[in-house]
C-alpha positions as CSV (number, residue, x, y, z in Angstrom):
1,X,2.2,17.0,-12.1
2,X,3.4,13.7,-13.6
3,X,5.7,12.9,-10.9
4,X,3.7,13.1,-8.1
5,X,2.1,10.0,-6.6
6,X,-1.9,9.2,-7.3
7,X,-4.0,11.0,-4.7
8,X,-1.1,13.2,-3.4
9,X,-1.7,16.9,-3.0
10,X,0.5,18.9,-5.3
11,X,0.1,23.0,-5.5
12,X,1.1,25.0,-8.8
13,X,4.7,26.5,-9.1
14,X,3.5,30.2,-8.6
15,X,5.7,31.8,-6.2
16,X,3.6,33.6,-3.5
17,X,6.3,36.1,-2.4
18,X,4.8,38.9,-4.5
19,X,1.6,38.7,-2.7
20,X,1.6,37.8,1.2
21,X,-2.0,37.3,1.3
22,X,-1.8,34.6,-1.4
23,X,-1.2,31.1,0.4
24,X,2.1,29.4,0.0
25,X,2.4,26.7,-2.5
26,X,4.4,23.4,-2.5
27,X,6.7,24.8,-5.2
28,X,7.9,27.6,-3.0
29,X,8.5,25.1,-0.2
30,X,10.5,22.9,-2.4
31,X,12.3,26.0,-3.8
32,X,13.3,27.0,-0.3
33,X,14.5,23.6,0.9
34,X,16.3,22.9,-2.3
35,X,14.4,19.8,-3.3
36,X,11.9,18.6,-5.9
37,X,8.0,19.3,-5.7
38,X,7.7,15.6,-5.7
39,X,9.7,15.2,-2.4
40,X,7.7,18.1,-0.9
41,X,4.8,16.3,-1.7
42,X,5.8,13.0,-0.3
43,X,6.7,14.7,3.1
44,X,3.2,16.5,3.2
45,X,1.5,13.1,2.2
46,X,3.2,11.1,4.6
47,X,5.0,8.9,2.1
48,X,8.2,7.1,2.6
49,X,11.2,7.5,0.7
50,X,12.7,10.8,2.0
51,X,15.8,11.1,3.9
52,X,15.5,11.9,7.4
53,X,17.4,15.2,7.2
54,X,15.5,16.2,4.1
55,X,12.0,15.4,5.6
56,X,13.0,17.4,8.8
57,X,14.1,20.2,6.7
58,X,10.9,20.3,4.6
59,X,8.7,19.7,7.9
60,X,10.5,23.1,9.4
61,X,9.5,25.0,6.3
62,X,6.0,23.6,6.3
63,X,5.4,25.2,9.8
64,X,7.3,28.3,9.2
65,X,5.2,29.1,6.3
66,X,2.0,28.3,7.8
67,X,1.3,25.7,5.0
68,X,-2.2,23.7,5.5
69,X,-2.1,20.1,5.4
70,X,-4.6,18.3,3.2
71,X,-7.3,16.4,5.4
72,X,-9.6,13.6,4.3
73,X,-12.9,15.1,3.6
74,X,-14.9,12.3,4.9
75,X,-14.3,9.3,7.0
76,X,-13.4,5.9,5.1
77,X,-15.3,3.7,7.8
78,X,-12.4,1.3,7.5
79,X,-9.8,0.4,9.8
80,X,-6.6,-1.6,9.5
81,X,-5.3,-4.5,11.3
82,X,-1.3,-5.3,11.1
83,X,0.5,-8.5,12.0
84,X,4.0,-9.2,11.5
85,X,3.3,-12.9,11.1
86,X,0.0,-14.4,11.4
87,X,1.1,-18.1,12.2
88,X,0.2,-18.6,15.8
89,X,-3.0,-19.6,17.4
90,X,-3.0,-16.3,19.3
91,X,-3.6,-14.4,16.5
92,X,-7.3,-15.7,15.9
93,X,-8.2,-14.5,19.3
94,X,-6.9,-11.0,18.5
95,X,-8.8,-11.0,15.0
96,X,-11.9,-12.2,16.8
97,X,-11.6,-9.1,19.5
98,X,-10.9,-6.6,16.7
99,X,-14.1,-7.8,14.5
100,X,-16.5,-7.8,17.6
101,X,-15.8,-4.2,18.1
102,X,-15.7,-3.3,14.0
103,X,-19.1,-5.1,13.5
104,X,-20.6,-2.9,16.5
105,X,-19.3,0.0,15.0
106,X,-20.0,-1.0,11.4
107,X,-16.4,-0.3,10.2
108,X,-14.6,-2.6,7.9
109,X,-11.2,-4.5,8.7
110,X,-8.3,-4.7,6.2
111,X,-5.9,-7.4,7.5
112,X,-2.3,-7.0,6.6
113,X,0.7,-9.3,7.1
114,X,4.3,-8.3,6.9
115,X,5.4,-12.0,6.1
116,X,8.2,-14.1,7.6
117,X,11.0,-11.9,5.8
118,X,9.2,-8.8,6.3
119,X,9.2,-8.2,2.6
120,X,5.5,-6.5,2.8
121,X,6.6,-3.7,5.3
122,X,7.3,-1.0,2.7
123,X,4.4,-1.9,0.5
124,X,2.4,-2.0,3.7
125,X,3.2,1.7,5.0
126,X,2.7,3.0,1.4
127,X,-0.6,1.1,1.0
128,X,-2.2,2.1,4.1
129,X,-1.2,6.0,3.5
130,X,-2.8,5.5,0.3
131,X,-6.1,3.7,1.8
132,X,-6.4,6.5,4.5
133,X,-8.1,4.1,7.1
134,X,-9.9,5.9,10.1
135,X,-7.2,4.1,12.5
136,X,-4.7,1.3,12.7
137,X,-4.3,-1.5,15.4
138,X,-0.8,-2.8,15.0
139,X,0.2,-6.2,16.5
140,X,3.7,-5.8,14.4
141,X,5.9,-3.1,16.2
142,X,6.1,0.1,14.3
143,X,9.1,1.9,13.7
144,X,9.9,5.5,14.4
145,X,9.5,6.5,10.7
146,X,6.0,4.4,10.5
147,X,4.7,6.1,13.3
148,X,5.9,9.5,12.0
149,X,4.4,8.8,8.7
150,X,1.1,7.8,10.2
151,X,0.7,10.8,12.1
152,X,1.6,13.0,9.3
153,X,-1.1,11.5,7.4
154,X,-3.5,12.0,10.4
155,X,-4.2,8.1,10.9
156,X,-4.3,7.4,14.6
157,X,-2.7,4.2,15.6
158,X,-2.5,1.7,18.7
159,X,0.1,-0.9,19.3
160,X,-1.1,-4.2,20.8
161,X,1.1,-5.5,23.3
162,X,4.3,-3.8,22.7
163,X,7.4,-5.7,22.4
164,X,9.6,-2.8,22.9
165,X,9.7,0.3,25.0
166,X,7.5,3.0,23.4
167,X,8.1,6.6,23.5
168,X,5.9,8.7,25.8
169,X,2.3,9.5,24.0
170,X,2.4,6.3,21.8
171,X,-1.3,4.6,22.3
172,X,-1.1,1.0,23.5
173,X,-2.8,-1.7,25.1
174,X,-0.9,-4.6,26.8
175,X,-1.0,-7.1,29.7
176,X,0.4,-7.5,33.1
177,X,3.1,-9.7,32.1
178,X,5.3,-9.5,35.2
179,X,2.4,-10.2,37.3
180,X,1.6,-13.3,35.4
181,X,5.2,-14.5,35.7
182,X,5.1,-13.9,39.4
183,X,2.0,-15.7,39.7
184,X,2.9,-18.8,37.9
185,X,6.0,-19.4,39.8
186,X,4.1,-18.6,43.4
187,X,1.7,-21.4,42.3
188,X,4.6,-24.1,41.9
189,X,6.4,-22.7,45.0
190,X,2.9,-23.0,47.0
191,X,2.8,-26.8,45.8
192,X,6.2,-27.5,47.5
193,X,8.6,-26.9,44.4
194,X,12.1,-25.7,45.0
195,X,13.9,-26.8,41.8
196,X,11.9,-24.4,39.4
197,X,13.2,-24.0,35.9
198,X,12.0,-21.1,33.5
199,X,12.2,-21.2,29.6
200,X,12.2,-17.4,28.9
201,X,11.6,-15.9,25.5
202,X,14.0,-13.6,23.7
203,X,15.4,-11.0,25.9
204,X,14.9,-8.2,23.3
205,X,11.0,-8.9,23.8
206,X,9.6,-6.6,26.3
207,X,7.0,-9.0,27.6
208,X,9.4,-12.1,28.0
209,X,11.6,-9.8,30.3
210,X,8.7,-8.9,32.4
211,X,7.9,-12.4,32.6
212,X,11.1,-13.5,33.5
213,X,11.5,-10.8,36.1
214,X,8.3,-12.2,37.5
215,X,9.6,-15.4,38.0
216,X,12.8,-14.2,39.6
217,X,10.7,-11.7,41.9
218,X,8.5,-15.0,43.3
219,X,11.7,-17.1,43.7
220,X,13.5,-14.3,45.8
221,X,10.6,-13.4,47.8
222,X,10.5,-17.2,48.8
223,X,14.0,-17.3,49.7
224,X,14.9,-19.7,46.9
225,X,18.1,-19.1,44.8
226,X,17.6,-18.4,41.0
227,X,20.1,-20.8,39.5
228,X,21.3,-19.7,36.2
229,X,21.4,-23.5,35.1
230,X,17.6,-23.5,35.5
231,X,16.9,-20.3,33.3
232,X,16.9,-21.2,29.6
233,X,16.3,-19.0,26.7
234,X,14.1,-19.7,23.7
235,X,12.0,-18.4,20.8
236,X,8.4,-18.5,21.4
237,X,7.6,-21.9,19.4
238,X,6.9,-25.2,20.3
239,X,10.4,-26.6,18.4
240,X,12.6,-24.1,20.6
241,X,10.6,-24.8,23.9
242,X,11.3,-28.6,23.2
243,X,14.8,-28.1,22.4
244,X,15.4,-25.9,25.8
245,X,13.4,-28.4,27.8
246,X,15.6,-31.3,26.7
247,X,18.8,-29.0,27.7
248,X,17.0,-28.7,31.3
249,X,15.7,-32.3,31.9
250,X,18.4,-34.4,30.3
251,X,20.8,-33.7,33.2
252,X,21.6,-34.6,36.8
253,X,19.5,-32.8,39.3
254,X,16.6,-31.7,37.0
255,X,14.1,-29.2,38.1
256,X,10.9,-30.7,39.5
257,X,8.7,-27.9,37.4
258,X,9.1,-25.5,34.6
259,X,7.7,-22.0,34.0
260,X,7.4,-21.3,30.2
261,X,7.1,-18.1,28.1
262,X,4.1,-19.1,26.5
263,X,2.0,-22.1,25.8
264,X,3.9,-23.1,22.7
265,X,7.0,-23.5,24.5
266,X,5.0,-25.5,27.1
267,X,3.6,-28.0,24.1
268,X,7.3,-28.6,23.6
269,X,8.2,-29.3,27.2
270,X,5.4,-31.9,26.9
271,X,7.1,-33.4,23.9
272,X,10.6,-33.4,25.7
273,X,8.9,-35.2,28.9
274,X,7.6,-37.7,26.9
275,X,10.9,-38.5,25.2
276,X,12.6,-38.9,28.6
277,X,9.8,-41.2,30.0
278,X,8.6,-38.2,32.5
279,X,5.0,-37.9,33.6
280,X,3.4,-34.6,33.7
281,X,2.5,-33.8,36.7
282,X,3.8,-36.9,38.7
283,X,7.4,-36.4,37.6
284,X,7.3,-32.9,36.3
285,X,5.0,-30.0,36.6
286,X,4.4,-27.3,33.8
287,X,2.9,-23.9,33.5
288,X,2.3,-22.0,30.2
289,X,1.4,-18.3,29.4
290,X,-1.4,-17.0,27.1
291,X,-4.2,-19.9,27.9
292,X,-4.7,-20.6,23.8
293,X,-7.8,-22.8,23.5
294,X,-5.3,-25.7,22.8
295,X,-4.2,-25.5,26.4
296,X,-7.4,-27.1,27.7
297,X,-7.5,-29.9,24.8
298,X,-3.8,-31.4,25.6
299,X,-3.4,-34.2,28.0
300,X,-3.0,-33.3,30.8
301,X,-4.8,-29.9,30.5
302,X,-2.4,-27.0,30.8
303,X,-2.0,-25.0,34.0
304,X,-1.4,-21.4,32.3
305,X,-1.5,-17.7,32.9
306,X,-4.6,-16.5,31.0
307,X,-4.0,-13.6,29.1
308,X,-7.0,-11.9,28.0
309,X,-6.2,-11.5,24.1
310,X,-9.6,-10.9,22.8
311,X,-10.2,-8.3,25.5
312,X,-7.2,-6.7,25.0
313,X,-8.2,-6.7,21.2
314,X,-11.3,-5.3,22.0
315,X,-9.8,-2.4,24.1
316,X,-7.2,-1.6,21.5
317,X,-10.1,-1.6,18.7
318,X,-12.3,0.8,20.6
319,X,-9.3,3.1,21.7
320,X,-8.1,3.3,18.1
321,X,-11.7,4.0,16.7
322,X,-12.2,6.8,19.5
323,X,-9.0,8.3,18.4
324,X,-10.1,8.1,14.6
325,X,-13.2,9.9,15.8
326,X,-11.0,12.7,17.2
327,X,-12.1,12.4,20.7
328,X,-10.2,12.8,24.0
329,X,-9.5,9.6,25.8
330,X,-8.9,9.2,29.5
331,X,-6.1,7.2,28.9
332,X,-3.9,6.2,25.6
333,X,-2.1,3.1,27.3
334,X,-3.2,0.7,29.8
335,X,-2.7,-3.0,30.8
336,X,-5.4,-5.7,31.1
337,X,-4.9,-8.0,34.1
338,X,-3.6,-11.6,33.7
339,X,-4.8,-14.5,35.9
340,X,-3.7,-18.0,36.5
341,X,-5.9,-20.8,35.3
342,X,-5.0,-24.0,37.4
343,X,-5.5,-27.2,35.4
344,X,-3.9,-30.7,35.8
345,X,-0.3,-30.0,34.4
346,X,0.9,-28.9,38.1
347,X,1.1,-31.1,41.3
348,X,3.2,-31.4,44.4
349,X,6.8,-32.5,43.4
350,X,7.8,-36.1,43.5
351,X,9.2,-37.4,46.9
């Protein structure tokens, strides 16, 4: 069939109605749905480019007539790791964990990046469906349509560190972000700080909301007010952390400590403190989140919440490969514990 995509399954156009014993064909489903054969082929093969109501109508007829979907004859011995943008240092930690498990299982890894404008997103899903990997670990957040396409093609997936609420039943591996935010703030309270500011990440990002909630919980438990003037919002970059820190510090009654949304924001706080002539930790204590390798290399070394990125990537890959083998798993979603790594960027507040 000239209109069909390469590798798609397209049956002949015979109508099975005259012989109930004969298997239903794609052409009969297309005729019943009032669509073209290539459209039915796209639905069966899990491809994009089909309107939602059309896809639902075809799916209903496939179920009604008992059409048997094609399944890969053999395993590809390959998995896919998907990033939205591979530009931050934490990506290396994730790749390290995925590669470790892949080597142990002798599975190849295809690395895909959407890019800064997400221009590759449609190409990615179509290319992935064509490759038919054994499984997908996605650091990028998948849309409902993309998850449905992967399911339709029989490709299991695991979402790494979800940034949005996921529907029930979607496999994921995350970290205890709320606990991390609370432990960072409690550490500063125990040192004697009372005016503790926070630079939180975007509210649309689930882990950022959890870290901010952890900060608020620790402050309220200690009987300390959560001053709106001490809560700043910024993207998870050094530049945005720097700008937010200047707003917090270049004013009367500045905070004596700042809890940041990640280590990159904390590096921005370091820059702002130097520009304002503030010493860390003598004049200002700083706590990060992630515990990237750079945290131990800056001066002074950064106190930060250790997020076990490599271990999370190991767990996500093991789960994805197990699902790819068709194994039943005890859990399809879990969080790994965060811990506080105390270094030299925190101390008692100045008198």
